[in-house]
Each structure stands twice: as structure tokens, then as C-alpha cells.
N, C-alpha and C positions, 0 to 999 in steps of 0.2 A: 442084677448081674451083682456078679462080686469082682472087685476089684485089687488086684495082686499089689497093696500097699507097701512091702518090699521093695519091689516091681517098678513101683511109680516113682520114689522115693530115690530110689537107685538112677532112675531115669533124670532127673530134676535136680538132682543134684551132681550127675555125672557127664551132663551132656550142657551144651548152649542154651541159655536165654530159648523155652518154646515161644512166649509171646514174640520177644521179637525175629524168628522161622515165622510165627504165624503171620507179624506186619511186612519183608521180605520177603515172604512168597517158598519159605525153604524149609517149610518144616515136613514132617513125613506122612505127617495125616492133611488131609484135608479138614481144615476148620467152615463151620458155615458162614460167613460174615452178614453179618445185620447190618451196620451202620460201617461208616468209614469216611475221614474229612482229612486237613492237612496238618489234624492233630494228634486228633485220635480212631480206634479202630474197636468196633463192637462186635460176639463175636459168639456164636452159641458153644456150648461149656462141652467139650467132646466126653467126658462123667460125666452125665444128669443125673442129679439127686433127684431134682424137681423136674417137672415138662418146661418148657420156655426158658429153663435155666442159660444165663447168658455174662460174658465177663465181657469188665468194660478198661481199658489201658490207653493210656499213652502212645505214639508210636516213637516216642524216641523212650530208651532204657533210660529208664529213671526208676528209683530205689525207697525217697523217703514219699511218703503220703502225700503233705504237709511243705514237707525241707526241701524239695526240689520239684517246689513250684514257684514263682511268684503266685502273687493274688490273682489277677486280673487268670495266668492260665487256667489256676486251680479253678476259679469263677466258671469260666469255659465249658475243663470238665465237665463239672455238676452240673452247668448247662444238658449236658449232652444225657449223663446219666440220669436228668428225670426227665428226658423227650424218650430215654429207654424206655427206665420203670411204664411209661405212663404207655409207650407201644404196648410193652410184656401184658400190662395187664390188660386192654383194651382185646389182647391176640387169645388173652388164654385165664381161663376164670379163678381169680386171685381175691382171697382171703388176705393176705398179709405179701407187702411185696420185703422178703428183704435184702437190704444195704447194703455191704460190708468188703472191707479191705484186708483180704489175707495174704498170708505170703514171708518169706522168712529169709532174712542172705542167707539163710545156710538150704536156701532150692526155692525156687521161681520171685527171686529179688524183684523182676519187676514188675512194680507198683500196677494192679489192678481192684477192679471192683469186681466183685463178686453180685447180680441183680438176679436174685431169686424169690417165684412163683410161689409162695403157699396155694395153694388152692382148696376150697371150700369144702368143708367137715375132716379134715385129720385131726384124729385125738390128741387129745395139747399135748400127752406125753411126747409123741413121736414130733414134735411141732419144736421152733425155734433150731437150735442149736444141732437137733439130733435129724432134719432134719436135712442140715446139707451134707452129712456124713459121712464119709464114702465106706464107712462100716463097717452099714448097715448093708452100702451098693449101690450103686446105682443103675439109671432107667438103661436099659436096650431100646434104641430107636432106631427103626432100621433109616437110614441116610438117607433115600427118598422124602420120609418124612421131616427128619432134621431139615430134609432143602426149604420145603412147603411151607416149613414153620420159619423158618429162615426169612423166607422172601412175605410171610402177612407180617412178620415184626417189621420189616426194612419199607412194606406200603404202609405200616401204620406208625411208620417215626416220619414221614413227612409232613 
């Protein structure tokens, strides 16, 4: 599916933090939560470019990927990141697991990690950053399939 990049940018730059709205349950769209504790939340990407693509974020609005975390907090979320990556890779065929923090002070400022499984067999020219770019479209996955996928990942995290 094509993503209207201009509309997306306007939405993330002109409205309250989408992750804070996912955390407090006020986001206009349902996000499939795969993990939540008293510190962080992981959920399926609403516009996934790869099947099983999740986001992981602290519950509290923080913007610095290292600056806004004490060392023990950073280690805590990285432990969850490790569990999430293992769970995704156990549920979805994965040749390489991409893990990175994206966002901007100009939009999507709430720090979060992208955890995206590259499936086996993707041609090299379509891997790495290209595999994550919305300019090439995103997967249209029915809500019931997303719900089942989220449940599988959540079970694998236990």
C-alpha cells in the first residue's frame, strides 16, 4: 500500500505524541500490543514495511535515546528489546533482525526502537534501510491477522 507521506508528516508533527496516546489508550487507531510492563510497551507497527515489525517505547515520554535514561533504565529496556527480538524471530521467518531508534524532535519525538524482521530471500538491493522506507509502500495486513500475530509474539515473549 502507498503511504501518503505528506499527510503522515502533518499528522505526526501537528498532533499530540502518538506513543503517549497508545500508552494511555486515547489513540484514534487500535495498536496491537505485544508486551507491556510498568516501564515500557511494545506494539505492532501500524504501517509495517516488514511482517512482524514492532515498536518498543518507554511508557513515560522521553526523547533522548541515552540522555533521558539512567544506565539501569537503559539496560532494562534493552533486555525487553532482546526478548522482543527473540520472540519476533521465533514467530516470523527472519534472515536479519533490524533494530534501530528513529524519530525526530520535529515529529515522533517520543524515543522508540524499531524491531523489524527481514524475511529470508529478499534481494540485497531491497534490504537494510530500503526495507524500512515507507516511500516504497507498506504491507496491508487485515486487523484480525495483526491481532493473531500480536498474540503469537506476546506468547513467545513469555
